[in-house]
C-alpha positions in Angstrom: 33.3 138.3 -74.1 35.4 136.2 -76.7 38.5 135.1 -74.9 41.8 133.8 -77.6 41.4 130.2 -75.8 37.8 130.1 -76.3 38.0 131.1 -79.9 40.7 128.7 -81.0 38.6 126.1 -79.5 35.9 126.8 -82.3 37.3 125.4 -85.6 37.1 127.5 -88.3 34.0 126.8 -90.9 36.2 127.8 -94.2 39.2 125.9 -94.5 41.9 127.1 -97.3 43.7 124.4 -97.2 41.0 122.6 -98.7 41.5 124.3 -102.1 45.3 124.8 -101.8 45.4 120.7 -100.9 44.5 120.4 -104.5 46.7 122.3 -106.3 50.7 121.7 -107.0 53.1 123.7 -105.5 54.1 126.9 -107.1 56.6 126.1 -109.5 59.1 129.1 -108.8 58.8 128.1 -105.4 61.2 125.4 -106.3 63.9 127.6 -107.9 65.2 129.4 -104.3 68.8 127.1 -104.6 69.2 128.0 -108.5 68.6 131.3 -107.8 70.9 131.8 -105.1 73.6 130.1 -106.7 73.1 131.9 -109.7 72.8 135.6 -107.9 76.5 134.7 -106.8 77.9 135.1 -109.7 80.8 137.5 -109.7 79.1 139.7 -112.5 75.1 139.4 -110.8 72.4 137.1 -111.9 71.0 136.9 -115.5 67.3 136.3 -114.8 65.7 134.6 -117.6 63.2 132.4 -115.4 60.0 134.4 -116.1 58.8 135.9 -119.2 58.1 139.7 -117.4 59.1 143.0 -119.6 61.8 145.0 -118.7 61.1 147.7 -121.3 59.6 150.9 -121.0 56.0 151.5 -121.0 55.4 153.6 -124.0 54.4 156.9 -123.4 51.5 157.5 -125.5 50.4 154.7 -123.2 51.0 156.7 -120.1 49.6 159.4 -121.4 46.2 157.9 -121.7 46.4 156.5 -118.4 46.8 159.8 -116.9 43.8 161.3 -119.1 41.7 158.4 -117.7 42.7 159.0 -113.8 40.0 161.5 -113.2 37.0 159.5 -113.2 36.0 159.1 -109.7 33.2 156.2 -110.4 33.3 152.6 -110.3 34.3 151.2 -113.8 31.6 148.7 -115.8 32.9 145.1 -115.8 32.1 145.1 -119.5 34.6 147.6 -120.0 34.1 151.4 -122.2 32.6 151.2 -125.7 35.8 152.7 -126.6 37.9 149.8 -125.0 35.4 147.3 -126.5 35.8 148.4 -130.0 39.4 148.8 -130.0 40.0 145.7 -129.4 38.0 143.9 -131.9 39.3 146.4 -134.4 43.2 145.2 -133.2 42.6 141.5 -133.8 41.0 142.5 -137.2 43.8 144.7 -138.3 46.8 142.6 -136.6 45.3 138.8 -136.9 42.8 139.1 -139.9 40.1 138.2 -137.2 36.8 139.0 -139.0 32.9 138.8 -137.5 33.9 140.4 -134.5 32.5 143.4 -132.9 32.4 144.6 -129.2 29.6 142.4 -128.1 32.7 139.6 -128.5 34.9 141.5 -126.1 35.1 141.3 -122.4 38.1 143.0 -120.5 39.9 141.3 -118.2 42.1 141.6 -115.1 45.3 140.2 -116.5 45.0 137.0 -118.4 46.4 134.6 -115.5 43.3 135.9 -113.3 40.9 134.7 -116.5 42.4 131.7 -117.0 42.3 130.7 -113.2 38.7 131.4 -113.2 37.5 130.3 -116.4 36.5 126.6 -115.3 34.7 128.2 -112.3 32.8 131.0 -114.3 31.7 128.4 -116.7 29.9 126.4 -113.5 32.2 123.3 -114.1 32.7 120.9 -111.2 33.6 117.2 -110.3 32.6 114.9 -113.5 33.9 117.6 -115.9 37.1 117.2 -117.8 39.0 119.9 -118.6 41.9 119.4 -121.9 45.1 120.9 -121.4 47.9 120.7 -123.7 50.9 118.1 -122.6 53.5 120.6 -121.9 51.6 123.8 -120.5 51.4 127.0 -118.9 50.4 125.9 -115.4 47.3 128.0 -114.8 45.3 125.8 -117.3 45.6 122.9 -114.8 44.7 125.3 -112.0 41.7 126.5 -113.6 40.6 122.9 -113.8 41.5 122.0 -110.3 40.2 125.1 -108.6 36.6 124.3 -110.3 37.0 120.5 -109.1 37.1 119.7 -112.4 39.7 116.8 -113.9 42.5 118.3 -116.3 43.7 115.4 -119.0 46.8 116.6 -120.7 46.7 115.5 -124.6 47.4 117.1 -127.7 45.9 114.9 -130.2 42.2 114.8 -130.3 42.5 111.5 -131.6 44.0 110.2 -128.6 40.7 111.5 -126.4 38.5 109.4 -128.6 34.7 109.8 -127.5 35.5 111.6 -125.0 33.1 114.9 -124.4 35.4 117.5 -122.2 33.4 120.4 -121.6 36.0 122.6 -121.9 39.6 122.6 -123.8 42.5 125.0 -123.5 45.0 125.5 -126.4 48.0 127.6 -126.5 49.7 129.1 -129.8 52.2 130.2 -129.5 52.7 128.0 -126.6 54.0 129.1 -123.5 56.7 127.6 -123.0 58.1 125.5 -126.2 56.9 128.3 -128.8 55.2 125.6 -130.9 53.1 127.0 -133.6 50.0 125.2 -134.5 49.1 125.5 -138.0 45.4 126.1 -139.3 45.1 122.7 -140.2 45.5 121.2 -136.9 43.4 124.4 -135.4 40.6 123.4 -137.8 40.5 120.0 -136.6 40.5 120.8 -133.4 37.2 123.0 -133.9 35.6 120.7 -135.7 35.8 118.0 -132.9 35.2 120.5 -130.0 32.0 121.8 -132.0 30.7 117.9 -132.5 30.9 117.4 -128.9 29.8 120.6 -127.5 33.4 121.6 -126.2 34.3 125.0 -125.6 37.5 125.7 -126.7 39.7 128.5 -125.0 42.8 129.7 -127.2 45.4 131.3 -125.3 46.9 133.9 -127.6 49.1 136.3 -125.8 52.2 135.9 -127.9 50.4 136.0 -131.2 52.0 138.9 -132.4 55.7 137.4 -131.4 56.2 135.5 -134.7 60.0 134.3 -135.6 59.8 131.8 -137.7 56.1 130.3 -138.1 52.9 132.0 -138.8 50.6 131.9 -135.7 47.0 132.4 -136.3 44.1 133.0 -134.1 41.3 130.8 -133.2 39.2 133.6 -135.0 40.6 133.6 -138.1 38.1 132.4 -140.7 41.0 130.0 -142.2 40.5 128.6 -138.9 36.8 128.6 -137.8 35.2 130.2 -141.5 34.3 133.6 -139.6 32.3 131.3 -136.9 33.2 131.9 -133.7 30.5 129.7 -131.8 32.2 127.8 -128.7 35.1 129.6 -129.4 37.2 132.3 -126.6 40.4 133.5 -127.7 42.6 135.1 -124.6 44.7 138.5 -125.3 47.2 140.4 -123.2 48.7 143.5 -123.5 51.4 142.6 -120.8 53.8 141.0 -123.7 53.5 143.2 -126.9 53.0 146.5 -125.2 55.1 145.8 -121.4 51.9 146.4 -119.6 52.2 143.3 -117.2 52.1 145.8 -114.1 48.9 147.0 -115.3 46.8 143.8 -115.4 45.9 144.3 -119.1 43.9 141.7 -120.9 40.2 140.9 -122.8 38.4 137.9 -123.6 37.4 137.8 -127.5 34.7 135.4 -129.4 31.4 133.6 -129.1 29.3 136.7 -128.0 26.9 134.4 -126.2 29.8 132.8 -123.9 31.1 136.5 -123.9 27.6 137.2 -122.0 27.7 134.2 -119.7 31.1 135.0 -118.5 29.9 138.9 -118.0 27.2 138.1 -116.0 29.2 135.9 -113.6 32.1 138.6 -113.3 29.6 141.4 -112.6 28.4 139.9 -109.8 32.0 138.9 -108.6 32.9 142.6 -108.9 35.4 141.6 -111.9 35.9 145.2 -113.0 39.2 146.6 -114.6 40.1 149.9 -113.4 39.0 152.5 -115.7 42.6 154.4 -116.0 43.7 150.8 -117.2 40.8 150.7 -119.9 41.8 154.2 -120.7 45.6 152.9 -121.1 44.4 149.8 -123.4 42.3 151.7 -125.5 45.6 153.9 -126.7 47.7 150.8 -126.5 45.1 148.6 -129.2 44.8 151.7 -131.4 48.7 152.0 -131.9 50.5 149.3 -133.6 54.2 151.2 -134.1 55.0 150.7 -130.5 53.9 146.9 -131.0 56.4 146.2 -134.2 59.1 148.5 -132.3 59.0 146.1 -129.0 58.8 143.1 -131.3 61.9 143.9 -133.0 63.6 144.4 -129.6 62.6 140.8 -128.8 63.7 139.8 -132.2 67.5 141.2 -131.3 67.8 139.2 -128.0 66.6 136.2 -129.6 69.3 136.4 -132.3 72.0 136.7 -129.5 70.7 134.4 -126.7 69.9 131.5 -130.1 73.1 131.8 -131.5 75.0 131.2 -127.7 72.8 128.3 -126.7 73.4 126.6 -129.9 77.4 127.1 -129.8 77.1 125.7 -126.2 75.8 122.3 -127.2 72.0 123.0 -126.6 69.2 121.7 -129.1 66.6 124.6 -129.2 63.2 123.1 -130.3 60.1 124.8 -131.7 60.2 128.1 -130.7 59.0 129.5 -134.0 57.5 132.4 -131.9 56.9 133.7 -128.6 59.2 135.0 -125.6 60.9 131.7 -124.9 63.9 129.1 -126.2 62.9 125.8 -125.3 66.1 124.3 -125.0 67.7 120.7 -124.2 70.7 118.8 -123.7 68.6 115.6 -123.7 69.5 115.4 -119.8 67.1 115.9 -116.7 66.1 119.3 -116.5 67.1 120.1 -113.0 70.8 119.3 -114.1 70.6 121.7 -116.9 69.0 124.2 -114.4 71.8 123.6 -112.2 74.5 124.0 -114.8 73.0 127.4 -116.2 73.3 128.8 -112.3 76.6 128.0 -112.1 77.0 130.4 -114.7 74.9 132.7 -113.0 71.9 132.2 -115.6 68.3 131.4 -114.1 65.9 129.6 -116.5 62.8 127.5 -115.9 62.9 123.8 -115.7 60.7 122.2 -118.3 59.0 120.3 -115.3 57.3 123.2 -114.1 55.1 122.7 -117.6 54.3 119.1 -117.3 55.6 115.3 -117.2 56.8 115.8 -121.0 58.9 118.9 -120.4 61.3 116.6 -118.1 64.3 117.2 -120.3 64.1 120.6 -121.0 64.4 124.1 -120.3 62.5 127.5 -120.5 64.5 130.4 -121.5 63.3 133.6 -121.9 63.6 136.7 -123.8 62.8 139.2 -121.3 65.9 140.9 -119.8 67.8 143.7 -121.1 70.2 144.0 -124.1 73.0 144.5 -121.3 72.1 141.0 -119.5 71.1 139.4 -122.6 75.0 139.7 -124.0 76.2 138.8 -120.2 74.4 135.7 -120.7 75.3 135.1 -124.2 79.2 135.8 -122.9 78.8 133.5 -120.2 77.4 130.5 -122.7 80.4 131.0 -124.9 83.2 130.8 -122.4 
């Protein structure tokens, strides 16, 4: 019989530290002190540090979730035909994408999971390079590190020179900066990548939240001439449909790449639950709730933009998306501390790479009452 002593004497063959030791610290764990300070404000904390929705899930989506909840069997990894068709039609209707049908769609269990596993799913490893933006959502770097590949920060294909990366992540509108990449820039990226056989993954989760610019999909014919070869667009329903808790997203683009990803994800059992697929289908077929939610964010953005500029901050980029990228040209942690003293919690720019160390990301995702409270505190 095994005893605790004998078991302890036998080292585990699998060590999670070999994996976790290659990863950066989870960024939000470093905000504990600032969060405590902000929470001590007499009127409570205004948490603008994360982009999590606070508004209700539209009733038509909830109804579809209930209707699909009777199905007792396993869902398919590829998703229902109705979901894939609805996703392709939504990208065509909402964003002008052409030459896309159900064969170019793959539902995923939230886009963070998909992005984090993408480099590994493509079979990348040591010796492979993965290009990520200089200021970037941390999960792009995590995707490369989990695969054992090398992440390289660059916003310029010229600076990359003759390099032939296996994978390139781009993000427009950007999280955290809200920067929008113009059509001309995206065309150059596509041409550069195709010369080298590099797969381009474009994170477009904020594409429907445009304010001062015109964000376009990598699958837009103005960018790729209707040819999706080597291109994958990442889309989420978390922001535009308030479905962050549903973990509802999908990949779209090159049908051959989609088929490769599907083959691996089938083996791994990466299946979006059937009721969620029903809810996603309803959300993708309806545009009215997307417009309504966009207007909510637009109003909150106007309130916060006026307040931060009135408080002496400069707002850079922020043409689209759910964030204001603000600075006083000081170390971002100093700004975080100043805001926390006023009961406001934001995300320091160094979360997103060294180039963000003098900026702070302020989210629009708080209730109207909390946004008004933040604006009042900034103005006092």
